[in-house]
C-alpha positions as CSV (number, residue, x, y, z in Angstrom):
1,M,35.4,123.0,98.8
2,S,36.8,125.1,95.9
3,R,39.5,127.7,96.4
4,R,37.0,130.4,95.5
5,A,34.5,129.2,98.0
6,L,37.2,128.9,100.7
7,S,38.2,132.5,100.1
8,A,34.6,133.7,100.3
9,L,34.2,131.9,103.6
10,C,37.4,133.3,105.1
11,L,36.3,136.8,104.1
12,A,33.0,136.4,105.8
13,I,34.7,135.2,108.9
14,A,37.0,138.1,108.9
15,L,34.2,140.6,108.6
16,V,32.4,139.1,111.6
17,L,35.4,138.5,113.9
18,F,37.6,141.5,113.6
19,P,35.2,144.2,114.9
20,L,34.7,141.9,117.9
21,N,38.2,140.7,118.7
22,A,41.2,142.7,117.5
23,R,43.5,140.0,118.8
24,A,42.2,137.3,116.6
25,E,44.6,135.6,114.3
26,E,45.2,137.3,110.9
27,P,42.9,136.1,108.2
28,A,45.9,135.9,105.9
29,A,47.4,133.3,108.2
30,T,44.3,131.0,108.1
31,C,43.1,132.1,104.6
32,P,46.1,132.1,102.3
33,D,43.8,132.7,99.3
34,L,43.0,136.3,100.4
35,P,45.2,138.7,98.3
36,G,47.1,141.6,99.8
37,R,45.5,143.9,97.3
38,L,43.1,144.0,94.4
39,G,44.3,144.6,90.8
40,P,45.9,146.3,89.0
41,F,44.0,145.5,85.7
42,E,46.4,146.4,83.0
43,L,47.1,145.8,79.3
44,T,50.6,146.3,77.9
45,S,51.9,146.3,74.3
46,A,54.3,143.7,73.1
47,D,57.2,146.1,73.2
48,G,56.3,147.2,76.8
49,K,56.2,150.9,75.7
50,S,52.5,151.5,75.8
51,S,50.0,150.4,78.5
52,I,46.6,151.1,79.8
53,E,45.4,150.5,83.4
54,L,41.9,150.8,84.7
55,G,41.2,151.9,88.3
56,I,37.9,152.1,90.2
57,A,37.3,153.4,93.7
58,A,34.0,153.4,95.6
59,Q,33.1,154.5,99.1
60,L,29.8,153.7,100.8
61,L,29.2,156.0,103.8
62,L,26.8,155.7,106.7
63,K,26.8,159.1,108.5
64,F,24.9,160.6,111.5
65,E,25.3,164.2,112.6
66,S,23.9,166.2,115.4
67,K,24.4,170.0,114.9
68,D,24.2,172.7,117.5
69,S,21.9,175.4,116.3
70,G,22.7,177.8,119.1
71,P,21.1,178.8,122.4
72,G,17.4,178.3,122.6
73,N,17.2,176.3,119.3
74,D,16.8,172.5,118.9
75,R,19.7,170.5,117.6
76,Q,19.5,169.4,113.9
77,N,19.9,165.7,113.6
78,T,20.6,164.2,110.1
79,G,21.9,160.9,108.8
80,G,21.7,158.3,106.2
81,L,23.5,156.1,103.7
82,E,25.2,157.6,100.7
83,I,27.7,156.9,97.9
84,R,30.4,159.2,99.2
85,R,32.7,158.7,96.2
86,L,32.6,156.8,92.9
87,R,35.8,157.4,90.9
88,E,37.3,156.0,87.8
89,T,40.9,156.3,86.6
90,L,42.7,155.6,83.4
91,S,46.5,155.6,83.4
92,G,49.5,154.1,81.7
93,T,52.3,154.9,79.3
94,F,52.2,156.0,75.6
95,L,54.9,155.0,73.1
96,D,57.6,155.5,75.7
97,R,58.0,154.0,79.2
98,N,59.0,157.5,80.4
99,L,55.8,159.2,79.1
100,S,52.8,158.5,81.3
101,Y,49.2,159.8,81.4
102,Y,46.5,159.9,84.1
103,M,42.8,160.7,83.9
104,H,40.6,160.8,87.0
105,L,36.8,161.1,86.9
106,S,34.2,161.5,89.6
107,T,30.7,160.0,88.9
108,A,29.1,159.9,92.4
109,P,25.5,161.0,92.6
110,G,25.4,164.8,92.3
111,S,29.0,164.9,91.1
112,L,30.2,164.6,87.5
113,E,33.6,166.2,87.5
114,M,36.9,165.9,85.8
115,M,39.3,165.6,88.7
116,D,42.8,165.1,87.1
117,V,44.1,164.9,83.6
118,Y,47.8,165.2,82.9
119,L,50.9,163.9,81.2
120,N,54.1,163.1,83.0
121,Y,57.5,162.8,81.3
122,A,60.5,161.5,83.1
123,A,63.7,162.8,81.4
124,S,65.5,161.2,84.4
125,P,64.5,160.0,87.9
126,D,65.5,163.4,89.2
127,I,63.9,165.6,86.5
128,Q,60.3,165.0,85.6
129,I,57.6,167.3,84.3
130,R,53.9,167.0,84.8
131,A,51.4,169.2,82.9
132,G,47.7,169.4,82.9
133,Q,45.1,169.6,85.6
134,L,46.5,168.3,88.9
135,K,46.8,168.8,92.6
136,I,49.1,171.7,93.3
137,P,52.2,170.4,95.2
138,F,51.6,172.3,98.4
139,T,51.6,169.6,101.1
140,R,52.4,165.9,101.3
141,Y,49.1,165.5,103.1
142,R,47.1,166.5,100.0
143,I,49.6,165.1,97.5
144,G,48.4,161.7,98.9
145,S,45.2,160.0,97.8
146,Y,41.9,160.0,99.6
147,K,42.0,156.2,99.2
148,N,44.9,156.0,101.7
149,L,43.5,158.4,104.4
150,T,43.7,157.1,108.0
151,F,40.1,158.5,108.6
152,A,37.0,158.4,106.6
153,D,37.8,161.8,105.0
154,W,40.1,164.8,105.1
155,A,40.5,166.9,108.2
156,I,38.8,170.4,108.4
157,V,42.1,172.1,107.5
158,T,42.1,171.1,103.8
159,K,38.8,172.9,103.2
160,Y,40.4,176.2,104.3
161,F,44.0,175.8,103.2
162,G,43.9,173.2,100.4
163,A,45.6,172.2,98.3
164,E,43.2,171.9,95.4
165,R,43.6,171.1,91.8
166,Q,44.7,173.7,89.3
167,R,45.9,173.8,85.7
168,G,49.6,174.2,85.1
169,F,52.8,172.2,85.2
170,A,55.3,171.1,87.8
171,I,58.9,169.9,87.7
172,H,59.6,167.2,90.3
173,N,61.5,164.1,91.2
174,G,58.8,161.7,92.2
175,F,55.6,163.4,93.4
176,E,53.6,160.5,94.9
177,R,56.8,158.3,95.0
178,P,59.5,160.7,96.2
179,P,63.2,159.9,96.9
180,K,65.1,160.7,100.0
181,V,65.4,164.4,99.0
182,E,62.2,165.5,97.4
183,Y,61.1,168.5,95.5
184,E,58.1,169.6,93.5
185,L,58.1,173.1,91.9
186,G,54.8,174.1,90.1
187,L,53.7,177.1,88.1
188,M,49.9,177.0,88.3
189,M,47.2,179.2,86.8
190,G,46.0,180.5,90.2
191,Q,42.3,179.4,90.0
192,N,41.0,176.3,91.8
193,V,39.3,174.1,89.2
194,R,37.3,172.4,92.0
195,A,35.3,174.0,94.8
196,S,36.1,171.6,97.6
197,H,39.5,172.4,99.1
198,G,41.5,175.5,99.6
199,I,38.3,177.7,99.7
200,G,38.9,179.3,103.1
201,I,38.7,182.9,102.0
202,A,35.5,182.3,100.1
203,T,34.0,180.4,103.0
204,I,34.8,183.3,105.4
205,F,33.3,185.9,103.1
206,G,30.2,183.9,102.2
207,E,31.1,183.5,98.6
208,T,30.5,180.4,96.4
209,P,33.7,179.6,94.5
210,P,33.3,178.6,90.8
211,N,33.8,175.0,89.7
212,P,35.3,174.8,86.2
213,S,35.6,170.9,86.6
214,D,31.9,170.4,86.7
215,L,31.1,168.5,83.5
216,V,27.4,169.4,83.6
217,D,27.6,173.1,84.1
218,P,31.3,174.2,84.2
219,A,32.1,177.6,85.4
220,P,34.2,179.7,83.0
221,A,38.0,179.7,83.6
222,E,39.5,183.0,84.8
223,L,42.3,184.8,83.2
224,P,45.5,183.2,84.6
225,H,47.0,184.8,87.7
226,L,50.2,182.8,88.1
227,E,50.7,180.9,91.3
228,P,54.2,179.4,92.0
229,V,54.0,176.5,94.4
230,L,57.0,174.7,96.0
231,H,57.1,171.6,98.2
232,I,60.4,170.2,99.5
233,A,61.0,167.3,101.9
234,Y,63.6,165.0,103.4
235,N,62.5,161.4,103.6
236,H,64.6,159.3,106.0
237,G,64.8,155.5,106.1
238,G,62.8,154.7,102.9
239,I,59.6,156.0,104.5
240,D,56.4,155.4,102.5
241,T,54.8,158.9,102.4
242,S,51.7,157.8,100.4
243,T,49.9,156.9,103.6
244,D,50.2,157.8,107.3
245,T,49.6,154.2,108.3
246,D,52.9,152.3,109.1
247,W,52.4,149.2,106.9
248,E,56.1,148.3,106.9
249,G,56.8,148.4,110.6
250,G,60.5,148.4,111.6
251,P,62.7,151.1,113.0
252,I,62.3,154.9,112.9
253,R,61.5,156.5,109.6
254,F,60.5,160.1,109.1
255,S,59.7,162.8,106.6
256,A,60.1,166.5,107.2
257,G,58.8,168.9,104.6
258,L,57.7,172.5,103.8
259,G,55.1,173.8,101.3
260,L,54.8,177.4,100.0
261,A,52.3,178.8,97.6
262,W,52.1,182.4,96.3
263,D,49.2,183.7,94.2
264,T,50.7,186.7,92.3
265,R,47.3,188.2,91.7
266,P,44.6,186.7,93.9
267,T,40.9,187.2,93.1
268,D,39.3,189.3,95.9
269,Y,37.3,187.3,98.4
270,L,38.2,184.0,96.8
271,D,41.9,183.4,96.8
272,Q,44.6,183.3,99.4
273,Y,47.7,185.3,98.8
274,V,50.6,183.4,100.4
275,R,50.3,180.0,102.1
276,L,52.9,178.3,104.2
277,A,52.8,174.8,105.6
278,P,55.6,172.9,107.4
279,E,54.8,169.2,108.1
280,F,56.3,166.1,109.7
281,L,55.6,162.4,109.5
282,L,57.1,159.8,111.8
283,K,56.7,156.0,111.6
284,V,58.1,153.3,113.9
285,R,57.0,149.6,114.5
286,G,53.3,150.1,113.5
287,F,52.9,153.5,115.1
288,S,52.7,156.8,113.1
289,L,52.5,160.4,114.1
290,F,51.8,163.3,111.7
291,G,51.6,167.0,112.2
292,I,51.2,170.0,109.9
293,Y,50.9,173.8,110.6
294,Y,49.3,176.2,108.1
295,L,49.5,180.0,107.7
296,S,47.8,182.0,105.0
297,T,47.6,185.7,104.2
298,R,45.2,187.7,102.0
299,E,45.9,190.6,99.7
300,K,43.5,193.5,100.4
301,N,42.3,195.8,97.6
302,Q,44.7,194.1,95.1
303,S,47.7,195.7,96.8
304,M,50.8,193.8,97.5
305,V,51.7,196.2,100.3
306,D,48.3,195.9,101.9
307,T,48.3,192.3,103.2
308,S,47.4,190.6,106.5
309,I,47.2,187.2,108.0
310,A,44.0,185.5,107.1
311,M,44.1,182.2,109.0
312,V,46.3,179.8,110.8
313,G,45.6,176.2,111.4
314,G,47.0,172.9,112.3
315,L,46.6,169.1,112.4
316,V,48.1,166.4,114.6
317,Q,47.1,162.8,114.2
318,A,48.4,159.4,115.4
319,S,47.6,155.8,114.6
320,Y,48.7,152.3,115.5
321,L,48.3,149.2,113.3
322,L,47.6,145.9,115.0
323,H,48.3,142.7,113.1
324,R,48.1,144.6,109.8
325,R,44.3,144.3,110.0
326,V,43.0,146.6,112.7
327,E,44.1,150.3,113.2
328,I,43.2,152.7,116.0
329,S,43.7,156.4,115.5
330,G,43.0,159.9,116.8
331,R,43.4,163.4,115.4
332,Y,43.0,167.0,116.4
333,A,42.7,169.9,113.9
334,F,41.9,173.6,114.2
335,V,41.5,176.7,112.0
336,S,41.7,180.1,113.6
337,I,40.5,183.1,111.6
338,D,42.1,186.5,112.0
339,D,39.9,189.1,113.7
340,E,40.5,191.7,111.0
341,T,39.5,189.2,108.3
342,A,36.3,188.3,110.1
343,N,35.4,191.9,110.7
344,D,36.0,192.7,107.0
345,A,33.8,189.8,106.0
346,R,30.9,191.0,108.2
347,D,31.2,194.6,107.0
348,R,31.3,193.6,103.4
349,A,28.3,191.2,103.8
350,G,26.3,194.0,105.5
351,F,27.1,196.5,102.8
352,I,26.1,194.1,100.0
353,I,22.8,193.3,101.6
354,L,22.1,197.0,102.4
355,Q,22.7,198.0,98.7
356,E,20.0,195.6,97.4
357,S,16.6,197.1,97.1
358,D,14.7,194.1,95.7
359,E,13.3,192.2,98.7
360,E,13.5,188.7,97.1
361,K,17.1,189.3,96.2
362,K,17.9,190.8,99.6
363,A,16.5,187.6,101.3
364,A,18.7,185.5,99.1
365,L,21.8,187.6,99.9
366,E,21.0,187.4,103.7
367,K,20.8,183.6,103.5
368,Q,24.1,183.4,101.5
369,H,26.0,185.8,103.8
370,K,24.5,184.9,107.2
371,N,27.7,183.2,108.3
372,A,30.1,185.7,106.7
373,G,32.7,186.4,109.4
374,A,30.6,184.7,112.1
375,F,33.2,182.2,113.3
376,E,36.7,182.9,114.7
377,R,37.8,179.3,115.4
378,E,36.9,175.8,114.1
379,Q,38.1,172.6,115.9
380,E,37.8,168.9,115.2
381,L,38.5,166.0,117.6
382,T,38.2,162.6,116.0
383,F,38.8,159.0,117.1
384,G,38.7,156.1,114.6
385,V,39.0,152.3,114.2
386,N,39.8,150.8,110.8
387,V,39.5,147.2,109.7
388,Y,41.6,146.3,106.7
389,I,40.0,143.3,104.9
390,T,42.3,143.2,101.8
391,G,45.1,145.6,102.5
392,R,44.4,149.1,101.3
393,S,42.0,147.8,98.6
394,L,39.1,146.8,100.8
395,K,38.6,148.4,104.2
396,W,36.0,149.4,106.8
397,Q,36.6,152.7,108.5
398,N,34.7,154.0,111.5
399,D,35.2,157.3,113.4
400,V,33.4,159.6,115.8
401,S,34.0,163.4,115.9
402,L,33.4,166.4,118.1
403,L,33.3,169.6,115.9
404,M,33.5,172.8,117.8
405,H,32.7,176.3,116.4
406,D,33.6,179.4,118.3
407,T,31.6,182.4,117.1
408,T,32.6,186.1,117.2
409,N,29.9,186.5,119.8
410,D,31.9,184.4,122.2
411,E,29.6,181.4,121.8
412,R,30.7,177.8,121.3
413,L,28.6,175.4,119.2
414,G,29.3,171.7,119.4
415,D,28.4,169.2,116.8
416,W,28.7,165.4,116.9
417,R,29.4,163.1,113.9
418,F,29.6,159.4,113.4
419,R,30.8,157.8,110.2
420,S,31.1,154.2,109.0
421,Q,32.5,153.7,105.6
422,I,33.3,150.8,103.3
423,G,36.0,151.6,100.8
424,L,36.9,149.5,97.7
425,A,39.8,150.6,95.4
426,F,41.8,148.9,92.7
């Protein structure tokens, strides 16, 4: 039997056995041909100063949801198979080992977007500058990649608090590969260039944020309203902060950090004013524990003296890696919306609808704003099991969630969700 055929046979055995028996021997022990990761696929110039590397990531997601429609209404059950993400990246160096570039594109069905495009120059390991369209350096959780998430997707907190991509620049000493004492200081343009994360204010007020990254129908860019962003952290014991999973094992390692973002002139009903997020990651002998707390404020009537708390939120999650192949995990997340913010959202929605005389337009506005200020608390409880077939490159993630929504009418709606996802990345 050829080595290629042997590898294929071992992979098939691993796919069958590991969901059934987490204590089985590691495929790597019996199938030495299985690599620890796929790729990279890279071309380098003769002098080593220029390079080009191609990356591809795909996620195939099977999802079932049962949504609570409220007292007296039937539950809404949906489900199916979808291509959750299909991403391509192009990265490398250009004429200088210290000058690198990165381009990241989304081509999943219904999504043609420019995610990231930036240059990074390392004057020294401690002083680097990154400029272009990039994730703002607000939290370690979002600085990390979706490819390395412990669960099938981000927790509910990122939709409300972010961080999302913006255009601007950042001075840093590592970003995704930080040293023991880490810093990232960014000066961003203030407008999210995607409409997926950090859209909490818009969600509460029933507004649809613009999406300038859409390559089919891009929204126009706003005039800049500068947003300084700072993230600092202390990383002990050589901890790998790119993922919550403890791949290295060994003694205690931890990371303690703090993120701060200040939009100097937030757009009404779209942007948050000040965001604060302390976070902590602990790893020891295959076990990991991560926690983060969020607080955001909003600026009312474009007045710096007229501000209030908009939302608070938090996330706690833990995981344990067995035999480097199977991981069990759990997380709890919540978002609590300030009463005054919810009341303002309801009052504004009512005023907008009342002012419209055209019946067709009024019906559209009622549909758009029907949930404005309707919820005061969102909660997520999720349990997951992951099977790592080829390290982080090829994995099978499964999780089940209870999603609770507390309304301002003192009702609690409960949704159930099941996800099973195959992820391939190199």
